[in-house]
N, C-alpha and C positions, 0 to 999 in steps of 0.2 A: 575387512567387515562391509556386511551388505546394508545401504541407504534401506533397503523393505525391510527389513527384524525390525530398525529402531525410526521409525515415524507411523505417525499416523496420519490418512488420508483418506478422502474421502472412498467409501469404501463400494462401488459400484462403477461397475469399468465402463469404459463407452459402449453404446447403443448404436445399432442400425440409424434411429432416428437424429442421435448428436452428430454423428461423421457428416451422416445426408442434410442434415443441416449446418455445420463448418461447414463443410465443403460452399457452403452458398457467399458463405465470405471471402472466398479466394477472388472471384472481380468485382471485388464491390473496389470504387473510392475512396476509400478510408479518409484521408487526410482530405478531400475534398469535402468529406460530407462537415469531418468534424467542425474544419473551418468553417461550413456553413452554421454548423451549433455558435461556435464562438461568436460570430457577429448576430444570432437572433437571440441568445439571451442576454445580450446585456441592452435592446430595445425595451426604452418603455412602454412604449407603446402598446405591447406580447405582452405587459406583467403581469396583471390585475388577472384574464380569464387565464390565460397556463398552470399559473402557482395553486392556483382553487383545481384546477383540471387534474394538474398530476397531483397536490395532495390528497385528494379524493382517491382515485387511481392505486397507488400507490400507501394507500392509508399511513401515509407520517402522522406521526407522536410531535408536535409543535409545544405540549407541555413543558420540556426543560432547556427550551428555545428561550434565548432573551431576547427575544421580540415575538410572541407567539403570534403573533396579527398577521395574520396571511395578506394587505392588503398594506401593511407596513413597512413589504418592497418593492426597489423601484424599479426590481428589475428578475427576472428570473437566475441569475447565476448570485445576483446576492442572498436572495433564498434558499438554496441552492448550497451554499458558499455558508449558512447562517451563523451563529455562534450561541454557545450554550449560557444558560442563566448560568451564576456561580454558584460551584456547590455543589454543583445538576449529576457530574463525572468525578467523585472522592478517590482520591491516591489509595495503596494501599496502605496500614499501618507499618507493614515490614519490610525499614530501607533495602532488604537483601530481594522479595519482590521483583518479576517485571510488571511493567503495566502494560494493557491491550494499546498500543500507536491508535486505535481507529476502531467506531459499530462496527459491524461488519461480522462475515461468518466464514467459518477458518476452514478453509480447506485443504491445508496438512500441516502440521509439524510435527519434530520429531530432532536425531542430529543429522549435519549433513556428512556424510560419509565420503570419502574421497575425489573431494570437493566438485560434488554434487548432490542438489536434491531434489525431492521427490512433487512433480508435483499434483500426478493422481494418482491411481492406483495403476497398476506397470508403468511408468514415465517418471523418467528425470530426467530431469537435464543440467546443465555446464555449471557453476558455480564459477566460474572465469567469464561464461557467457554473460554473464547477468552481468555479474560488476563496469563489462565494455572494459576485461584482458585487461584486467590489473593485475600480474600477475602477486606484485607483495602481500595487496589488501588479500587475493586468495589462498596463497601459504598463509598468512593467519589466521583465514576463516573456512582451512578446507576438512579442521574437522573438527567445526563448533557443533553450535546450535540452529531453528531454524522454526519460525511459524509465516505461518501464509494467513492473509486474514483480507476474503474478498466484499465489497463496499457494494451494495445492493447502491436501486434510485432514491429509496425511500432513507440510507442512513444520515448521520451524522457527517458530513464530508470531511473535516477539519483533520491531520498526522499530528500528533502528539508523540514523546518522546517518552523510547520505554525502559531508559536508562538516561541518569544525569551522563553529559558528556560534552565535550570541547568536540567544535567542528574540524573537519581535520580537508576536507576536500568536500566537491560536489561535482558528477560527471553526467552530463548527457547523452543519450543512448540513442540517439535515431532509429526509426524502425515502423515497423508495422503498426496498424492499429486496433486488430482483431476485437473483435469481444471477449469478455474473460468472463463471463459466466459460465455459471459448471457443465453445462454440454460443451462448450468450448473445452475448458481444463482441459476434461477429461479426453476428446476427442485429439485434439490437436495437439503433439511433440516438440518440445522445445513454448511453449507460449510465452512463460513470462520476456524470453530471452530475443524473440520474435519482433518485442514490440518496445513501441517507444519509450524510453524511461529516465527516470532522472534519481541518482546513484549517490547518497549524502551517508562518510564514511566519519564514526568519530570514537574520539577517547574517548576510555571510561578507564570507571577505574580497575576490572573487571579487565577489560581488553578492551578490542577493538571490534568495533557494534556497524552494522551496516541496513540504512531503512533505505528502501527501494523502492519509489511509487511508478507504477509499471500503465501506461497510458490507455487507450483501451477507443474505440471509434465515439463515438458523441465523449470522449475526452479530448477537449479542446484546449483544456492548457493545464497543466501544473503548477504550482507557484512552490517556494519556500518561505521564508522567512527572513534571512540572509540577504534574498537576492530578487524576492516578487518574481514575478513568470518570468520563467523558464521554454515552455512551451506554450503555443511555436515556435519553434528559430529559425534564421534563416539558413540552407546549407543542408550537409547530410553526412557532414564528418561530426568522428567523438569532439567532444568540447571537454575538459577537464579544467578549473581554476583552483585554485589552492587558498587554501583560507590559513592553512597552520601556519604560514611562514608570516603573512600578512596580518594579521589581526588572530586574539583569543577571543574564542567563540565558544562561553559554554551556556548549556541549557538546559537547567533542570529536569529533571526526571517527572513527565505530563509536559511539559513547556510546549509550545504550539512548535514547528517547526518546519509545517505547509500541510499543502490543501488540496484537491482534485475541485475541479470548475463544471466533475461532473464523474461518476462515480470509477471507478476501477477495482486496483485489488494493491497491498504494501507488504514486503519480503522483508522481516527479520532476521537476520541475518547477526549471531555473538561469537564472538569467536572463545567463550566461553565453555565449559561444558554446564550442561542446565535441566535441572530437575523442573519440567513440565507440568501444569497439576493434572494429575489418573482422570479426576473428573471431566475433562475438556474431551467434549464430544466433536467428531474432523464433523464437519458442517453445519455444529452446536454454534448461535449464538453469541458475542463475546461484542462488552463494549467499553468502550476509551477508562481507561485507567481502573477498570480490572486485575487484578491481578490472575493473572496466564501461567510464570511459573516461578523457577524461583535462582537463581546465582547459586551452585554450588560449593563453589572456592571462594567465597566472597571476600576482601576486601577488608583489611581492620577499620575500621572510620575513631 
């Protein structure tokens, strides 16, 4: 089975300009820059002017924010990780629907083929590497389904559950912090396996589900609701926390599971075969809670 036959991706291949702009990212002190952003976005003195300029530059829609007043946010990070007002993102009525985990744009979606996922036209990458070397999870997810969503700076930056599930583990995989904009996705092989990321595994009624929060330059921190701040950590080794044995944390579909303190990418991988919504267009926009697919062999409820 060839993954290119069973997935939809951004249609344009990498251009010479894409490759040139991506080449310029290699020598950047990515972690140093991101740690500086971490500090600056938490300074109260810079909040009001920075937030207003940012909101204008990226045309940020505050209508569905729980707090629509820009001046009410004490820091830029508080604004960036703002909550939504109740009911702003209704979930699908169909209990077998897969809910989009975030606001953003679809980079790719389809079937996992021989434990490889498509990144962009002509570029795929290893599921085993994405999951930080977890062979057992790779075995279960290696012929499943996946969706990749890019969160732009203007988007809502909390991440929610696509399906209800019980938390099994969380793995932090250190790495680089390349940008994850469309031009880098098209040009850099194995981007999501190179960048720092947090892998959360859940057992659902239909099988295993991985939700991978991929870091990027200026994404100075990734949080999960059960752990708090995960990155930036000390050290450069993969660290895994087993939650299945310690406590059974269950999260419903649509529940918040994490957030980016700046924008990045979410990769969802499902063990069960999935019928993705045929109306979804690669590089098209989606909103958190929107139905993006359906479990094709749902468990009776």
